[in-house]
N, C-alpha and C positions, 0 to 999 in steps of 0.2 A: 504493500500500500504506500509506504514511504517513497518507493521508487516511482510509483505512478504520480504522486504529488509533485515530486521533483521534476519529472518529465513534463507534467502539466504546466508548472510555473515557468520552466525553461522554454517550452515551445509556444506558450500562449498567454503568459502571465503579465503582459504589458497592459496597463489600464488604458481605457479609451481616452481618458484625460491626457495621459502622456502622449498618445498618438496625435491628439489635437494640439499638442504644444502647450498644455496647461500645467504649470508647476503647481500642483494642488496644495493649497494652504488654507488655513482658517482665516481668510482675508476676503474683503468685499469683492475685489476684482476677480480673484480665482473662483469664488463661489458663483458669481454671476456667469462667468465663462462656462462653468460646469452646467449651469441651468440652460444656457444656449445650446451646448452640446447635447444635453438630454432632449431638448426640443427637436434638434436636427436628426437625432438617432431614432426618434419616435415614429417617423414615417417609413413606408415600405421602400427603403432605399438601402444600398449597401453601407456597411459601417465605414469602409474606406472613403466613399464619397462624402458621407456625413462628416467625418473628421476633417477631410480636406476642406469642406464648406465652412466648418468652424474656423479653421485657420484663415481662410479668405475673409470671413466676416471680421475677425479680430484685426487682421492686417488693414482692413478698410477703416478701422476706428470703432468697431462695435463691441469692444471688449469690456465696456462698462455700461451700466444702464443709461447714463447721460450720453455717452458716445453713440449708443445704439439709436437713441431718439434723435440725435443730430444727423444721422444718416438719412437721406431721403429714401422713400420706398424703392425708387429705381436703383439707387446705389446698393441697397441690400440685394435686390434682384440680380444686379450685375455681379456682385461678389459670389452669390450662390451659383450663378451661371459659369463663372470661371472654374468652379470645382465640378461642373457638369451635374449640379443638383438642379436639374432643369424641370423635372416633372411636377415638382411641388413648389417651384421657386416663388411664384406670385403669392400664393396663400401663406407660405412660410414667411415671406418678407413682412406681410401684414401681422402675422402672429408674433414675430420677433419684436416688432415695434410696440405692439400692445403689451407684450410681456414686460418689456423694459419699463413702460409707463407704470405698470402695476407694481413692479419692484420699487420704483421711486415713490409711488403714492403710499403703499402699505408698509414698506420697510426702510424708507428714506435712503434707498439705494444700497442697503447693507443687509445681505441675507444671513448674517450672523444673528440677526434678530428673530429668525424663524424658529430656532430651537427654543428660545424663550417663549415665543408665542404658542408653540406646540407643547410647552412644559416638558420637553424632551420625551414626549410620547411618540413612538414610531408611527402608530396609526394616525394620530392627529397631524403629524408632520406630512404624511402622504396626502391627507386631505387638503392641507394648505398648499402643497405643491401642485395639486390638481386644479387649484383655482387659477393658475397661470394659463393664459391662452396657449394651446399647443402641447400642454403637459397633461396627459391622461394617466391611467394606471401604469402603462408601459414606461412613460417618461419619468414618473415618480420612482419606479423601480430602478431605472437607470441612474437617476440622480443619487438615490440612497445607496446603491451598490458601490458607487464611486466615492461618495462623501463619507462613507464609513472610515476611509483612510484618515480623515481629519476630525471627524465627529465620533469619538469612541462610544457615545451613547446609542448609536445606531447598530453597533456590533452585537452579534453577527447578523449581517443582512444577507440572507441567502434565500432568494425567492424561488418560485416554481421553475423558472428557466434555468437557474443555476443547479437546482436539484436534478433536472432532466440531464444536464451535462454530467453531473456526478454519476448518475445511473449508467450513462453511456460508457464511462471509463472504469466502471466497477468500484466506485467509491461509495461510502455510506450516503443514503438519501435522508437520513435524519439530520436536521440542521445542526444540532449540538455536536453530534459525533463528527460531522463533516468539519465544523469550525475548529474542533480540537486537533485536527491534523496539521494546522499551521499556527504560527504566532499571530496574535491579534493584529499586529501591524501589517500582516500579509493577506488579510482577508479581502481587501479590495482587489489585489492581484489575483487571488484564488477565484473570486466571483467573476472577474473579467475572463479568466481562462475557461471557466466552466460554461460561460455564455458562448464562447467561441466554439467549444466542442459540441455544445447543444445544437448549434447551427451548422456545423461542418462535420459530417460523418467521417470524411477522409482524415481530418485532423484528429478526431476522436480515436479512430483506429490506430493512427500513428502513435498517439500517446499511450493507448492501452497495450501496444506491443513493446513499448520501451522497457 
C-alpha cells in the first residue's frame, strides 16, 4: 500500500493550484486565484485547458477581485480564448466578473473571512462557496480539496471523486483510513492525485502496477 501511495504522489500528486501557477497560501490573493481556478475547472473542459485559462486570466490582471472587475468582459473572453477555453468563454467571463463582485461585497475582497463566516464548519463552508456564480457542488469540492493545504480545519477533505480514485488503485475507500496513509500536509496532493486516477484509467493502471 505504501508503494502505491508513493507511486500515486510521484506520478500524479501535483495540485491543480500548482499547475495554474498559484503558490497557495492563506492570503487574499492566493485564495481568490484558487476560487477562479475552481470556477474554471467546474465546466466540462479538460483540466489542462482550465489551468492554462487561469494562468491567462491572472496574466491579464484578474488575479485579485478588484483586478478581475477592472477587466472588461471582452478582455476576460480574450484571455480565456488564448488558452482555447472557447466553448464556455462568454458565460464564464460573465460568471468570473460576478464572482469577483460578490467577493468584494461579502468578504471585502478577502476570502480568509469565509472560515469565520462558516464557523469552520465544512458543510457550511461549501454552502457559502456555492453562493458564488459558477461555483456549484463540483466547484466547492475542488476548492476544498485544494484549500485543505492551507486550511487545516478542512482536513481530511476526501470527496466521492477522490474515493473513486482510491478504489481504482486499490487503496482504502474509507476517508479516515485513506487520510492516515499520508501526513496531513500531503492531503491536498493525495486528493489531486486521486482525482486524476479517477478520471484517467490508463494513469490508474500505471500507478496500480508500480
